[in-house]
C-alpha positions in Angstrom: -30.5 -3.1 -4.2 -27.5 -2.2 -6.3 -24.9 -1.4 -3.7 -22.2 -1.0 -6.3 -23.9 2.0 -7.9 -24.6 3.6 -4.6 -21.0 3.1 -3.4 -19.7 4.3 -6.8 -21.5 7.6 -6.0 -20.1 7.7 -2.5 -16.5 7.3 -3.7 -16.9 10.4 -5.8 -18.0 12.6 -2.8 -15.9 15.8 -2.6 -13.6 16.3 0.3 -10.8 18.7 1.2 -7.7 17.8 -0.9 -9.5 14.7 -1.9 -8.3 13.0 1.3 -11.7 11.4 2.0 -11.1 11.4 5.7 -13.7 8.9 6.5 -14.7 5.2 6.4 -18.0 3.7 5.5 -18.9 0.2 6.7 -21.9 -1.5 5.4 -23.6 -3.8 7.9 -25.9 -6.3 6.4 -25.7 -9.4 8.5 -28.6 -9.7 11.0 -26.4 -10.7 13.9 -24.1 -7.7 13.2 -27.1 -5.3 13.0 -28.4 -6.7 16.3 -25.0 -6.0 17.9 -24.9 -2.5 16.4 -28.4 -1.8 17.6 -27.2 -2.0 21.2 -25.4 1.4 20.6 -28.6 3.1 19.4 -31.1 5.2 21.3 -34.9 5.1 21.2 -36.7 3.8 18.1 -33.3 3.6 16.3 -32.8 0.2 18.0 -35.7 -1.3 16.1 -34.8 0.5 12.9 -31.2 -0.9 12.9 -32.5 -4.4 13.6 -35.1 -4.3 10.8 -33.2 -2.5 8.1 -31.7 -4.8 5.4 -28.5 -2.7 5.3 -27.0 -0.1 7.6 -24.2 2.3 6.5 -21.9 3.4 9.4 -19.7 6.4 8.7 -16.6 7.2 10.8 -14.4 10.3 10.5 -10.6 10.0 10.4 -9.2 12.4 12.9 -5.6 11.8 11.6 -6.0 12.7 7.9 -2.3 13.3 7.4 -1.8 9.5 7.4 -3.6 9.5 4.0 -1.2 11.9 2.3 1.2 9.3 0.8 -1.6 7.4 -0.9 -3.2 10.6 -2.2 0.2 11.8 -3.5 0.6 8.5 -5.4 -2.9 8.9 -6.9 -2.0 12.5 -7.9 1.2 11.2 -9.6 -0.8 8.5 -11.5 -3.3 11.2 -12.6 -0.5 13.4 -14.0 -0.8 16.2 -11.4 2.1 18.7 -11.3 5.0 17.9 -9.1 4.5 21.2 -7.3 0.9 20.3 -6.4 2.0 16.9 -5.1 4.8 18.4 -3.0 2.6 21.1 -1.6 -0.1 18.7 -0.4 1.4 18.0 3.0 1.9 21.7 3.8 -1.6 22.6 2.7 -3.1 19.8 4.8 -1.1 20.8 7.8 -2.5 24.4 7.5 -6.1 23.5 6.7 -6.6 20.2 8.4 -3.5 19.4 10.5 -3.7 17.6 13.7 -2.6 18.7 17.1 -2.8 21.8 19.3 0.4 23.3 17.9 -0.9 23.1 14.3 -4.2 24.7 15.5 -2.4 27.5 17.3 -0.2 28.2 14.2 -3.2 28.2 11.9 -5.2 30.4 14.2 -2.3 32.9 14.6 -1.6 33.1 10.8 -5.2 33.5 10.0 -5.6 36.3 12.5 -2.4 38.0 11.4 -3.1 37.8 7.6 -6.8 38.6 7.6 -6.4 42.4 7.6 -4.3 42.2 4.5 -6.1 39.5 2.5 -9.0 37.1 2.8 -7.8 34.0 4.8 -10.0 31.0 5.6 -11.1 30.9 9.2 -9.3 28.4 11.4 -11.3 25.1 11.8 -10.1 22.3 14.1 -9.2 19.0 12.5 -12.2 17.3 14.1 -14.6 19.8 12.4 -12.7 19.6 9.1 -13.0 15.8 9.1 -16.6 15.8 10.2 -17.5 18.2 7.4 -15.8 16.0 4.8 -17.6 13.0 6.3 -20.9 14.7 6.1 -20.4 15.5 2.4 -19.9 11.8 1.9 -23.0 10.9 3.9 -25.0 13.4 1.8 -23.7 11.9 -1.4 -24.5 8.4 -0.1 -28.1 9.4 0.8 -28.7 11.1 -2.5 -27.3 8.1 -4.4 -29.5 5.7 -2.4 -32.6 7.8 -2.9 -31.9 8.1 -6.7 -31.8 4.3 -6.9 -35.1 3.9 -5.1 -33.7 2.8 -1.7 -34.2 5.9 0.4 -35.3 5.7 4.0 -38.1 8.2 4.1 -41.6 6.8 4.3 -44.5 9.3 4.0 -47.4 8.8 6.4 -49.7 11.1 4.3 
Protein backbone atom coordinates (compact mmCIF):
# COMPACT_ATOMS: atom_id res chain seq x y z
CA UNK A 1 0.00 0.00 0.00
CA UNK A 2 1.27 3.44 -0.83
CA UNK A 3 0.36 5.35 2.32
CA UNK A 4 2.13 8.44 0.99
CA UNK A 5 -0.27 8.85 -1.93
CA UNK A 6 -3.31 8.30 0.25
CA UNK A 7 -2.07 10.78 2.87
CA UNK A 8 -1.23 13.28 0.13
CA UNK A 9 -4.90 13.17 -0.88
CA UNK A 10 -5.98 13.52 2.75
CA UNK A 11 -3.85 16.64 3.23
CA UNK A 12 -5.73 18.32 0.40
CA UNK A 13 -9.17 17.74 1.88
CA UNK A 14 -11.20 20.96 2.06
CA UNK A 15 -12.07 22.51 5.41
CA UNK A 16 -13.47 25.81 6.60
CA UNK A 17 -10.77 28.50 6.36
CA UNK A 18 -8.33 25.67 5.57
CA UNK A 19 -7.91 25.10 9.31
CA UNK A 20 -8.08 21.31 8.99
CA UNK A 21 -9.52 20.93 12.51
CA UNK A 22 -8.72 17.26 12.82
CA UNK A 23 -5.93 14.77 13.33
CA UNK A 24 -5.46 11.42 11.62
CA UNK A 25 -3.45 8.72 13.34
CA UNK A 26 -2.49 5.61 11.38
CA UNK A 27 -2.34 2.50 13.56
CA UNK A 28 -0.33 -0.29 11.97
CA UNK A 29 1.37 -2.14 14.81
CA UNK A 30 -0.52 -5.32 15.81
CA UNK A 31 -0.21 -4.60 19.54
CA UNK A 32 -1.58 -1.08 19.05
CA UNK A 33 -4.45 -2.39 16.92
CA UNK A 34 -5.22 -4.94 19.63
CA UNK A 35 -5.33 -2.16 22.24
CA UNK A 36 -7.53 -0.02 19.97
CA UNK A 37 -9.91 -2.93 19.39
CA UNK A 38 -10.91 -2.80 23.07
CA UNK A 39 -12.79 0.44 22.30
CA UNK A 40 -14.78 -1.15 19.47
CA UNK A 41 -18.23 -2.72 19.47
CA UNK A 42 -19.48 -5.93 17.87
CA UNK A 43 -17.67 -7.25 14.82
CA UNK A 44 -15.49 -4.13 14.69
CA UNK A 45 -13.28 -5.70 17.37
CA UNK A 46 -12.24 -8.43 14.93
CA UNK A 47 -11.96 -6.01 11.99
CA UNK A 48 -9.58 -3.71 13.86
CA UNK A 49 -7.41 -6.63 14.97
CA UNK A 50 -7.23 -8.12 11.46
CA UNK A 51 -6.81 -4.97 9.37
CA UNK A 52 -3.24 -4.21 8.33
CA UNK A 53 -3.82 -0.49 8.97
CA UNK A 54 -6.44 1.55 10.83
CA UNK A 55 -6.97 5.28 10.35
CA UNK A 56 -8.29 7.01 13.47
CA UNK A 57 -9.69 10.53 13.00
CA UNK A 58 -10.24 13.03 15.81
CA UNK A 59 -11.90 16.45 15.56
CA UNK A 60 -10.22 19.49 17.09
CA UNK A 61 -12.83 21.30 19.17
CA UNK A 62 -10.53 24.30 19.70
CA UNK A 63 -9.75 25.28 16.09
CA UNK A 64 -8.74 28.84 17.04
CA UNK A 65 -5.41 27.45 18.28
CA UNK A 66 -4.55 26.70 14.64
CA UNK A 67 -4.96 30.31 13.45
CA UNK A 68 -1.32 31.48 13.84
CA UNK A 69 0.00 28.54 11.79
CA UNK A 70 -2.63 29.09 9.09
CA UNK A 71 -1.86 32.82 8.99
CA UNK A 72 1.81 32.01 8.46
CA UNK A 73 0.93 29.64 5.61
CA UNK A 74 -1.25 32.38 4.10
CA UNK A 75 1.67 34.85 4.30
CA UNK A 76 4.00 32.34 2.66
CA UNK A 77 1.46 31.78 -0.13
CA UNK A 78 1.19 35.52 -0.81
CA UNK A 79 -2.34 36.05 0.52
CA UNK A 80 -3.44 39.63 1.07
CA UNK A 81 -2.75 41.22 4.44
CA UNK A 82 -6.47 41.95 4.83
CA UNK A 83 -7.38 38.26 4.40
CA UNK A 84 -4.72 37.24 6.91
CA UNK A 85 -5.90 39.79 9.47
CA UNK A 86 -9.59 38.87 9.02
CA UNK A 87 -9.06 35.15 9.61
CA UNK A 88 -9.41 35.25 13.44
CA UNK A 89 -12.62 37.30 13.23
CA UNK A 90 -14.14 35.03 10.57
CA UNK A 91 -13.24 31.95 12.57
CA UNK A 92 -14.74 33.37 15.76
CA UNK A 93 -17.98 34.02 13.88
CA UNK A 94 -18.23 30.75 11.96
CA UNK A 95 -16.36 28.30 14.18
CA UNK A 96 -15.59 30.06 17.44
CA UNK A 97 -15.55 28.15 20.67
CA UNK A 98 -17.61 28.81 23.76
CA UNK A 99 -21.17 29.65 24.72
CA UNK A 100 -20.71 33.42 24.39
CA UNK A 101 -19.41 33.10 20.83
CA UNK A 102 -22.34 30.82 19.99
CA UNK A 103 -24.87 33.22 21.47
CA UNK A 104 -23.37 36.16 19.56
CA UNK A 105 -23.36 34.21 16.27
CA UNK A 106 -26.92 33.05 16.81
CA UNK A 107 -28.09 36.58 17.66
CA UNK A 108 -26.35 38.18 14.67
CA UNK A 109 -27.60 35.51 12.31
CA UNK A 110 -31.18 35.92 13.53
CA UNK A 111 -31.01 39.74 13.38
CA UNK A 112 -29.43 39.97 9.92
CA UNK A 113 -31.34 37.21 8.12
CA UNK A 114 -34.38 39.41 7.25
CA UNK A 115 -32.05 41.84 5.45
CA UNK A 116 -29.57 39.55 3.75
CA UNK A 117 -28.73 35.84 3.57
CA UNK A 118 -26.63 34.82 6.57
CA UNK A 119 -25.28 31.33 7.31
CA UNK A 120 -27.18 29.47 9.98
CA UNK A 121 -25.46 29.25 13.34
CA UNK A 122 -23.59 25.96 13.76
CA UNK A 123 -21.89 25.06 17.08
CA UNK A 124 -18.11 24.56 17.00
CA UNK A 125 -18.47 20.83 17.57
CA UNK A 126 -20.66 20.48 14.46
CA UNK A 127 -18.33 22.71 12.41
CA UNK A 128 -15.29 20.64 13.41
CA UNK A 129 -17.09 17.33 12.83
CA UNK A 130 -18.17 18.44 9.34
CA UNK A 131 -14.60 19.39 8.41
CA UNK A 132 -13.34 16.10 9.82
CA UNK A 133 -15.87 14.14 7.79
CA UNK A 134 -14.71 15.92 4.61
CA UNK A 135 -11.22 14.63 5.41
CA UNK A 136 -12.51 11.12 6.16
CA UNK A 137 -14.35 11.09 2.83
CA UNK A 138 -11.22 12.25 1.01
CA UNK A 139 -9.19 9.54 2.76
CA UNK A 140 -11.69 6.82 1.81
CA UNK A 141 -11.80 7.98 -1.82
CA UNK A 142 -8.00 8.12 -2.03
CA UNK A 143 -7.65 4.65 -0.48
CA UNK A 144 -10.27 3.21 -2.84
CA UNK A 145 -8.62 4.81 -5.88
CA UNK A 146 -5.35 3.10 -4.93
CA UNK A 147 -7.01 -0.29 -4.60
CA UNK A 148 -7.09 -0.48 -0.82
CA UNK A 149 -10.78 0.08 -0.13
CA UNK A 150 -12.54 -1.82 2.62
CA UNK A 151 -15.71 -2.98 0.87
CA UNK A 152 -15.82 -6.67 -0.01
CA UNK A 153 -18.74 -7.74 -2.17
CA UNK A 154 -20.43 -10.99 -1.19
CA UNK A 155 -22.15 -11.34 -4.58
